[in-house]
N, C-alpha and C positions, 0 to 999 in steps of 0.2 A: 367402765368396767364393773361388771356385776360380781361382787364377791360373795353374794348370798348363796349361789348355786354350788358352793364347795368345790369348784373346779379351778379356782385361782388361789395361789398362796403368795403372800407378800413378805419380803424382808427389806428393811430399810436401815440406813446408816446416816447419821447427821453430823455435819461439821467436821468432815475429814480434811486434813491439811494437804490438799492437792488441787490444782486448778481444774475447773470443769472441762475446759477444752482438751486437756491432756487425758482426762479420765474418759471422755466420750470416744476417743480413739479405741480404747479397749472395749467399751460398751457396745460399739458397733460390731465387734468381732463375735460376740456371743448371742446377739439377738436371733430369735427363731431357730435356735439349735437345741437338740436334745441335751439334757444336763451332763451326761457322760462325755459328750463331744465338746461341750462348752468348757468343762473342767480340764479336758485334755488340751484344748487350745490355750487356756490361761496358764497351764503349767509350762508351756513352751513359748510364752510371750514375755519378752524382756522389757516390761514397762512397770512403773511404780504402781499403777492401778491394778495390775494383774493379781497380786495376792489379796488386795482388798475385795475384788470381785469374787475371787475363789472362796474366801471366807463367807461372803454374803450369800453366794449360791449354796454353799454347804449349810448355812443357817436356814435358808428357805427350804432346802431338802428336809432338814430336821423338823421344821414346822409342818411340812406336808405329811411326814410320816407320823409324828407324835400327836399333832393337833387335829389333822384331817383324815388320817388313816389311808393315805394314798401310797401307791407303790413308786419307788424311785425310777423304775424302768419306763414308766409312762409319763414322766415329767419333761416338759419342754420350757425353755426360757422364752416366755411370751414377750417380755420387754425388759430392757435395762435402761433406766433413766438416770441421768446425771444433771442436777440443777446446781446453780451457784448458791453458795452459802454466804455467811457474813465475811467481810474482808477485814483482816487485821492490818492496821496502818502503823507503820514504823518509820522512823526517820534516820537518815544516814548523814553524818556531818560532811560538808563539802568545803570548798575553798572560800576564803574571805568571810568566815563565820556564817555561811548560809547552810541550808540543809535541803536534802531531797527526800521525797517520800518513797518508801518501799511498800508495795501492796502484797501482802501474804494472803493469797486467795484460798478459800475453803469450798467444799462441795458437799451436796446432799446426794446420796445414792439410793436408788430404789430398784429392786429386782422383783419381777412378777413371774412366777412359774405357773404354767397351765398343765392340767392333767388331761392327757388324751383319753377319750372314752374307749371302752373295749370294742365298740363297733367301728371306731375310726382306725384307718390304716396307719401303721407306724411309719410308713414311707411317705407321709404327707409332705415332708420336707425333702426337696430334690437334692440328690447328691450326684456328683459327676463320676461316671463310670469310665475309667480310662481304657478298659479292655474292649468296650463296645464301640468306641469311637477312635478312628485313626487320625493322625495329624493332618492327613490329606483332606479329610472331610471337614475339619475345623478351620484350617487356614486356607485362604484363597490363593490361587496360583498367581505368582508374580514373575515378571521377566527381570533377569539380572540387569538388562540395559536400563530399566526404569530406575533402578537403585543407584547406579553409578552416574556421576556427573559426566557431562559430555566432554570428550577429549578435545583439546585445542582452544577452548574458550578461556579467556582471561578476564 
């Protein structure tokens, strides 16, 4: 990633107390989306990582506007990366004087925003237009006999 051309803006967060696998579920929702659409998706996603990504994207937008002079309307979430951080190890007492280990996982977050050039079309990212396509065009025809099990077989 070439950060020298002023088209990329990065915001990162280290050692957040959430497992990386759970945070990646939310990260995959916002990749390659315009920032206003990504923030809308995050506002309606009921996951622990949603407010974390929302704050991180807002921080990256502020970096783009204040440090790089970019416009918010031209920004797109280029990548949302979640890596594993250090694991906190705790112990829980168990039967007969033994103990079992509890792993409290942490994550490192990184969001990269890209600025679309003025000559690039803002419709670079495909969206589904429900008015232009009917369900008959999308779904293949099926026979009801194929879906029902055969009568009389046991």
